[in-house]
ZAMARGU-4260 file (C-alpha; in steps of 0.2 Angstrom, whole numbers, plus 5000, padded with zeros to 4 digits):
<rodrens>
0) 4874/5136/5067 | 4878/5151/5057 | 4887/5151/5040 | 4904/5159/5038 | 4908/5168/5022
5) 4927/5166/5019 | 4938/5172/5005 | 4936/5164/4989 | 4949/5153/4982 | 4959/5157/4966
10) 4966/5147/4952 | 4983/5151/4958 | 4980/5143/4975 | 4973/5128/4966 | 4989/5126/4956
15) 4999/5128/4971 | 4990/5115/4980 | 4993/5102/4965 | 4977/5104/4956 | 4976/5110/4937
20) 4967/5125/4931 | 4954/5114/4922 | 4951/5104/4938 | 4948/5121/4947 | 4935/5125/4934
25) 4927/5108/4937 | 4926/5111/4955 | 4917/5127/4952 | 4905/5118/4941 | 4901/5105/4954
30) 4898/5117/4968 | 4889/5130/4957 | 4901/5143/4964 | 4919/5147/4968 | 4925/5137/4982
35) 4933/5145/4998 | 4951/5140/5003 | 4945/5126/5015 | 4934/5118/5002 | 4948/5120/4989
40) 4960/5111/5001 | 4948/5097/5003 | 4947/5094/4984 | 4966/5096/4982 | 4969/5081/4993
45) 4954/5070/4988 | 4958/5074/4969 | 4977/5070/4972 | 4984/5055/4963 | 4986/5047/4980
50) 4968/5047/4984 | 4958/5048/4968 | 4968/5036/4956 | 4963/5048/4942 | 4978/5043/4931
55) 4977/5024/4934 | 4959/5019/4938 | 4955/5016/4919 | 4967/5003/4919 | 4965/4996/4936
60) 4947/4992/4932 | 4953/4979/4919 | 4961/4968/4933 | 4952/4952/4937 | 4942/4954/4953
65) 4933/4938/4955 | 4939/4921/4962 | 4934/4906/4971 | 4939/4913/4988 | 4933/4931/4987
70) 4923/4939/5001 | 4926/4958/4998 | 4932/4964/4981 | 4944/4978/4976 | 4938/4995/4981
75) 4923/4989/4992 | 4931/4991/5009 | 4948/4996/5017 | 4956/4980/5012 | 4953/4964/5002
80) 4945/4949/5011 | 4946/4931/5006 | 4939/4915/5013 | 4953/4903/5019 | 4941/4890/5026
85) 4935/4884/5043 | 4925/4900/5045 | 4941/4911/5044 | 4943/4926/5033 | 4959/4934/5029
90) 4960/4953/5026 | 4976/4959/5018 | 4983/4974/5008 | 5000/4982/5003 | 5003/5001/5002
95) 5018/5012/4998 | 5026/5026/5009 | 5039/5030/4997 | 5040/5049/4997 | 5039/5051/5016
100) 5053/5038/5018 | 5064/5048/5005 | 5064/5063/5016 | 5063/5056/5034 | 5066/5037/5032
105) 5063/5032/5050 | 5046/5040/5052 | 5041/5037/5034 | 5043/5018/5036 | 5036/5017/5053
110) 5020/5026/5049 | 5019/5015/5033 | 5018/5000/5044 | 5006/5008/5056 | 4994/5014/5042
115) 4994/4997/5033 | 4990/4988/5050 | 4975/5000/5053 | 4968/4996/5036 | 4967/4978/5042
120) 4960/4980/5060 | 4948/4994/5055 | 4939/4979/5046 | 4938/4969/5063 | 4952/4958/5058
125) 4967/4955/5070 | 4984/4958/5061 | 4995/4942/5062 | 5009/4945/5050 | 5018/4959/5040
130) 5029/4959/5025 | 5039/4973/5017 | 5047/4976/4999 | 5061/4988/4999 | 5071/4996/4985
135) 5087/5007/4988 | 5101/5015/4978 | 5119/5009/4977 | 5124/5002/4994 | 5141/5011/4995
140) 5133/5028/4994 | 5131/5038/5011 | 5114/5043/5007 | 5108/5025/5003 | 5116/5019/5020
145) 5106/5033/5029 | 5090/5029/5020 | 5092/5011/5023 | 5096/5012/5041 | 5082/5023/5045
150) 5069/5013/5035 | 5074/4996/5042 | 5074/5004/5060 | 5058/5012/5057 | 5050/4996/5051
155) 5058/4986/5065 | 5054/4998/5080 | 5036/5001/5075 | 5032/4983/5070 | 5041/4975/5085
160) 5033/4987/5098 | 5016/4985/5090 | 5018/4966/5092 | 5015/4959/5075 | 5029/4948/5067
165) 5037/4952/5051 | 5038/4935/5042 | 5046/4939/5025 | 5050/4952/5012 | 5063/4957/4999
170) 5077/4970/4997 | 5084/4976/4981 | 5098/4989/4976 | 5100/4999/4960 | 5107/5016/4956
175) 5090/5021/4949 | 5083/5021/4968 | 5098/5032/4974 | 5086/5047/4978 | 5069/5039/4978
180) 5068/5023/4988 | 5053/5012/4988 | 5045/5007/5004 | 5030/4995/5002 | 5022/4988/5018
185) 5010/4973/5018 | 4999/4967/5032 | 4987/4952/5034 | 4974/4949/5047 | 4962/4936/5053
190) 4944/4939/5054 | 4933/4926/5064 | 4918/4937/5067 | 4908/4950/5058 | 4917/4962/5046
195) 4916/4980/5050 | 4911/4990/5035 | 4919/5007/5030 | 4902/5014/5025 | 4892/5027/5035
200) 4873/5024/5037 | 4858/5030/5046 | 4854/5048/5047 | 4855/5054/5065 | 4868/5041/5070
205) 4883/5049/5079 | 4900/5051/5071 | 4915/5049/5083 | 4934/5052/5081 | 4944/5039/5092
210) 4962/5036/5096 | 4975/5050/5096 | 4974/5069/5096 | 4976/5078/5080 | 4992/5088/5076
215) 5000/5097/5062 | 5010/5083/5056 | 5006/5075/5040 | 4996/5090/5033 | 4994/5088/5014
220) 5003/5072/5014 | 4992/5064/5001 | 4996/5079/4989 | 5015/5077/4994 | 5014/5059/4988
225) 5007/5065/4972 | 5021/5075/4965 | 5040/5074/4960 | 5054/5074/4973 | 5065/5089/4970
230) 5080/5097/4979 | 5066/5108/4988 | 5056/5093/4994 | 5065/5095/5011 | 5054/5110/5014
235) 5039/5098/5014 | 5045/5089/5030 | 5029/5093/5040 | 5020/5082/5027 | 5029/5067/5035
240) 5018/5059/5049 | 5025/5054/5066 | 5019/5037/5073 | 5017/5029/5090 | 5016/5010/5090
245) 5011/5009/5108 | 4996/5020/5105 | 4992/5010/5090 | 4992/4994/5100 | 4979/5002/5112
250) 4969/5007/5097 | 4969/4989/5090 | 4963/4982/5106 | 4950/4995/5109 | 4944/4993/5091
255) 4942/4974/5091 | 4933/4975/5108 | 4921/4988/5100 | 4919/4976/5085 | 4911/4963/5097
260) 4897/4974/5102 | 4881/4979/5093 | 4886/4998/5093 | 4896/5000/5077 | 4889/5005/5060
265) 4905/5008/5051 | 4923/5013/5054 | 4938/5019/5043 | 4956/5023/5047 | 4962/5041/5045
270) 4976/5038/5034 | 4979/5049/5019 | 4970/5066/5020 | 4964/5062/5038 | 4947/5068/5043
275) 4944/5074/5025 | 4946/5056/5017 | 4937/5047/5031 | 4921/5058/5031 | 4920/5059/5013
280) 4923/5041/5008 | 4912/5034/5022 | 4898/5046/5017 | 4899/5042/4999 | 4900/5024/5002
285) 4884/5024/5012 | 4875/5037/5001 | 4873/5049/5016 | 4880/5065/5022 | 4888/5072/5038
290) 4888/5087/5049 | 4905/5088/5057 | 4911/5100/5070 | 4930/5102/5069 | 4931/5112/5085
295) 4927/5096/5094 | 4942/5087/5087 | 4955/5084/5101 | 4971/5093/5095 | 4989/5093/5101
300) 4992/5111/5096 | 4982/5127/5100 | 4973/5137/5088 | 4973/5125/5073 | 4964/5131/5058
305) 4949/5122/5051 | 4959/5117/5035 | 4973/5111/5046 | 4962/5099/5056 | 4954/5093/5040
310) 4970/5089/5031 | 4981/5083/5046 | 4987/5065/5044 | 4991/5062/5062 | 4993/5044/5065
315) 4983/5031/5076 | 4965/5039/5073 | 4949/5031/5067 | 4932/5038/5062 | 4918/5028/5069
320) 4899/5029/5065 | 4889/5021/5079 | 4870/5017/5082 | 4862/5031/5091 | 4859/5027/5109
325) 4875/5017/5110 | 4887/5031/5114 | 4891/5025/5131 | 4897/5009/5125 | 4910/5017/5114
330) 4915/5030/5126 | 4917/5017/5140 | 4928/5005/5129 | 4940/5019/5124 | 4941/5027/5141
335) 4946/5009/5147 | 4960/5010/5134 | 4965/5028/5139 | 4960/5034/5121 | 4950/5048/5115
340) 4932/5044/5109 | 4924/5061/5105 | 4908/5064/5095 | 4912/5076/5082 | 4896/5075/5071
345) 4881/5066/5065 | 4876/5057/5049 | 4863/5067/5038 | 4852/5063/5023 | 4857/5070/5006
350) 4875/5066/5003 | 4882/5083/5008 | 4895/5086/5021 | 4895/5102/5031 | 4911/5106/5041
355) 4909/5118/5056 | 4921/5127/5067 | 4916/5136/5083 | 4898/5136/5077 | 4902/5143/5059
360) 4900/5134/5043 | 4917/5134/5035 | 4915/5121/5020 | 4901/5112/5011 | 4905/5099/4999
365) 4895/5085/4990 | 4903/5069/4996 | 4901/5059/4980 | 4911/5073/4970 | 4926/5069/4980
370) 4929/5051/4979 | 4935/5037/4967 | 4921/5032/4956 | 4911/5048/4959 | 4915/5065/4954
375) 4934/5064/4955 | 4942/5066/4938 | 4947/5051/4927 | 4960/5053/4914 | 4966/5043/4899
380) 4985/5047/4898 | 4995/5046/4882 | 5008/5032/4882 | 5021/5027/4869 | 5034/5014/4868
385) 5052/5020/4873 | 5066/5019/4862 | 5076/5008/4874 | 5063/4994/4872 | 5069/4989/4855
390) 5087/4992/4859 | 5086/4980/4873 | 5079/4967/4861 | 5095/4968/4850 | 5105/4959/4864
395) 5113/4942/4859 | 5119/4930/4872 | 5133/4925/4860 | 5140/4942/4862 | 5145/4939/4880
400) 5161/4929/4882 | 5160/4915/4895 | 5173/4918/4909 | 5187/4906/4911 | 5185/4905/4930
405) 5167/4901/4934 | 5171/4899/4952 | 5178/4916/4954 | 5161/4922/4945 | 5151/4913/4958
410) 5161/4920/4973 | 5159/4938/4966 | 5140/4935/4963 | 5138/4928/4981 | 5145/4944/4988
415) 5132/4954/4977 | 5120/4963/4990 | 5105/4958/4978 | 5110/4939/4980 | 5118/4938/4997
420) 5109/4934/5012 | 5098/4948/5019 | 5100/4941/5037 | 5108/4958/5042 | 5091/4966/5038
425) 5078/4954/5044 | 5086/4950/5060 | 5081/4968/5065 | 5063/4963/5064 | 5054/4952/5077
430) 5047/4937/5068 | 5042/4927/5083 | 5031/4939/5092 | 5013/4932/5094 | 5019/4913/5093
435) 5010/4911/5076 | 5025/4911/5064 | 5029/4894/5057 | 5044/4897/5047 | 5056/4905/5060
440) 5067/4889/5063 | 5062/4880/5046 | 5062/4894/5033 | 5051/4891/5018 | 5049/4900/5001
445) 5034/4910/5009 | 5031/4917/5026 | 5018/4905/5035 | 5007/4909/5049 | 4998/4896/5060
450) 4979/4897/5061 | 4976/4892/5079 | 4960/4881/5081 | 4961/4875/5063 | 4972/4862/5053
455) 4976/4876/5041 | 4990/4889/5039 | 4991/4905/5029 | 5006/4908/5017 | 5011/4925/5010
460) 5024/4933/5000 | 5029/4949/4991 | 5039/4948/4974 | 5045/4959/4960 | 5061/4959/4949
465) 5060/4977/4944 | 5074/4975/4931 | 5064/4962/4922 | 5049/4974/4922 | 5060/4988/4916
470) 5066/4977/4901 | 5048/4972/4897 | 5034/4978/4908 | 5021/4965/4902 | 5032/4950/4903
475) 5041/4956/4919 | 5025/4958/4928 | 5019/4941/4923 | 5035/4935/4930 | 5032/4944/4947
480) 5015/4936/4948 | 5022/4919/4944 | 5036/4920/4956 | 5024/4924/4970 | 5013/4909/4965
485) 5028/4898/4964 | 5034/4903/4982 | 5017/4899/4989 | 5016/4882/4980 | 5034/4878/4986
490) 5028/4881/5004 | 5014/4869/5001 | 5000/4882/4999 | 4987/4885/4985 | 4988/4903/4979
495) 4972/4912/4983 | 4973/4931/4979 | 4984/4946/4976 | 4986/4964/4982 | 4998/4975/4973
500) 5009/4991/4975 | 5012/4999/4959 | 5027/5010/4959 | 5030/5020/4944 | 5037/5037/4937
505) 5027/5052/4931 | 5010/5047/4923 | 5011/5063/4912 | 5027/5055/4904 | 5021/5044/4890
510) 5035/5032/4891 | 5033/5030/4910 | 5014/5028/4907 | 5018/5015/4894 | 5027/5005/4907
515) 5012/5006/4919 | 5000/5000/4905 | 5011/4986/4901 | 5012/4980/4919 | 4994/4981/4921
520) 4991/4970/4905 | 5004/4958/4911 | 4997/4957/4929 | 4979/4954/4922 | 4984/4940/4911
525) 4994/4931/4925 | 4981/4933/4938 | 4968/4926/4927 | 4979/4911/4924 | 4983/4908/4942
530) 4965/4911/4948 | 4972/4924/4960 | 4960/4940/4958 | 4967/4957/4963 | 4959/4963/4979
535) 4966/4980/4979 | 4982/4989/4984 | 4990/5005/4980 | 4997/5016/4965 | 5012/5026/4968
540) 5017/5038/4954 | 5030/5051/4954 | 5044/5040/4960 | 5059/5050/4952 | 5069/5065/4955
545) 5073/5080/4944 | 5091/5082/4941 | 5096/5098/4931 | 5078/5099/4925 | 5077/5081/4919
550) 5066/5068/4926 | 5074/5052/4931 | 5061/5038/4935 | 5065/5023/4946 | 5063/5006/4938
555) 5044/5002/4936 | 5041/4991/4951 | 5024/4983/4952 | 5026/4973/4969 | 5015/4958/4970
560) 5008/4953/4987 | 5000/4936/4987 | 4992/4925/5000 | 4989/4906/4999 | 4981/4893/5010
565) 4989/4877/5017 | 4975/4865/5020 | 4986/4853/5031 | 4999/4862/5041 | 5008/4846/5045
570) 5013/4846/5026 | 5022/4862/5026 | 5037/4862/5014 | 5053/4870/5020 | 5067/4875/5008
575) 5082/4868/5018 | 5092/4853/5012 | 5089/4839/5025 | 5101/4824/5023 | 5117/4820/5015
580) 5114/4809/5000 | 5097/4816/4996 | 5094/4818/4977 | 5092/4836/4969 | 5081/4838/4954
585) 5078/4853/4943 | 5060/4854/4939 | 5055/4863/4922 | 5065/4868/4907 | 5082/4876/4908
590) 5085/4889/4894 | 5101/4897/4888 | 5096/4914/4894 | 5105/4927/4905 | 5094/4942/4899
595) 5092/4955/4913 | 5101/4944/4925 | 5112/4950/4940 | 5126/4941/4932 | 5125/4951/4916
600) 5123/4968/4925 | 5135/4967/4939 | 5148/4955/4932 | 5148/4961/4913 | 5141/4978/4915
605) 5128/4975/4902 | 5112/4984/4907 | 5103/4983/4890 | 5095/4966/4888 | 5077/4960/4887
610) 5067/4951/4900 | 5072/4933/4902 | 5063/4919/4893 | 5046/4916/4901 | 5031/4904/4897
615) 5015/4909/4907 | 5006/4893/4902 | 5020/4882/4909 | 5022/4892/4925 | 5003/4891/4929
620) 5004/4873/4929 | 5012/4874/4946 | 4995/4879/4953 | 4981/4866/4954 | 4964/4874/4954
625) 4956/4871/4971 | 4942/4877/4981 | 4944/4880/5000
</rodrens>
């Protein structure tokens, strides 16, 4: 194959693609030359905040990663993996799809569900349950109604058609989310065989793209998720992917069938940054390189450019490395399921990835320089305590007059959408498909999934009170971890491990970054206390909008996804009252504390108060340390 000399990129193009001038200089230093536009495009998505975690990795590394049930630690594979006993593993993860959902709520939410499920079954695990954590603005606003209708329908349509039950979740409303909703999707899957790695190995082994065709939808989606939402963001609508749940169902079954053969070396979902991300991360993970022929990629549009194929985030696609000589096994399986399985490259020695188009080399990049923990930049951002933090501490409960008619207060609060039943939301999701959900008729504090062939069950929950976190990031995040643990314990489960979705404002804003640092510190302390290591997750910065040039961030929202194991599923605890005359007990202390409560905010209109009283040591006593 000959080499193609294309126009050299400029610093102006780098900035337009979301890179900084000094990052452009670093790219030139790594390559020993000025990159061409295709190479610059590769770096722009891989060094985006969404892919590189360049502004968060320093603090993420402080979170606890070891625990009694861990099989795969954070960052090692596509999702975390824990041992739930009886030879069963559970792969689980949570991720955000906030920015796409803010512009196109239906497809933004639907493809968030599709992407998180692919992270699970690309490891060889069959998804068994989904959760979601949603934040919207004021419910009486037309935009909020439009966003919520689209998001809920997108989650329901994709998940229902894909055939995986939604077993729980949360919904919260506040004006800070009026423009920028938060859509966090969680999936858990059961692994009973060999785990599939996301690492490429074996020079000479074929590289396949499997699943759907590649189109122009989702191009630069990772970069889009790494910048502010503005009035002009609607122009980025091509960056929102389009999903097909029926195609994903076929891909699931084909992938799991392939996993039972001896053909597969490694596999990775094509999510953010598409072919770029999967080729570079798989190569860097295995210490190898690849030669990739982009002209062999099945496409939906004619005459797609090389950089468009590389950056496309079209859904329902995987990159698979197989053992040489096993090509027919792969091709036959995917032909059976009416899906593409096309060899587009080969594994090479040396760690360099060469991309070709119609016989001409269009880009050459060292894989290691593009990925987290490799050559991608790592920053230590400035952070400072915001003025409001001490103002909130000045709140005195005695300054709030107790209402004369407490019954009227109770009735008003029960109508509050943050307190009232969310049945009108979750009834749009199928919770019974698959016949494994154990909490459909007898609800529990956590979603519970039956592990067939075992006496065990799997419990899971997602939790975060973002108003508490805004009032005090460290304490508020400890409360979120503790609430998740209590929900599991109240269902009869032993908390096992955590995945997180960290939704914050602009990391270059010192006050927003202070919130992020405080949340990480609080999470680390609480997870250590509950013996629930962090298996991975997602960081979503830039959740805000610019109004008249001023950034307005959402509440800091570190959503905690936690799983636990019920050793004897005959002893699941439900939350419903059973019989007239049964006694009701309050377990634990009751404090004279209304700080940051819905009562204080919605009834009295007082938004400035600290986080409520919290004692991590006493909360952690709800969990008895246990080995599976």
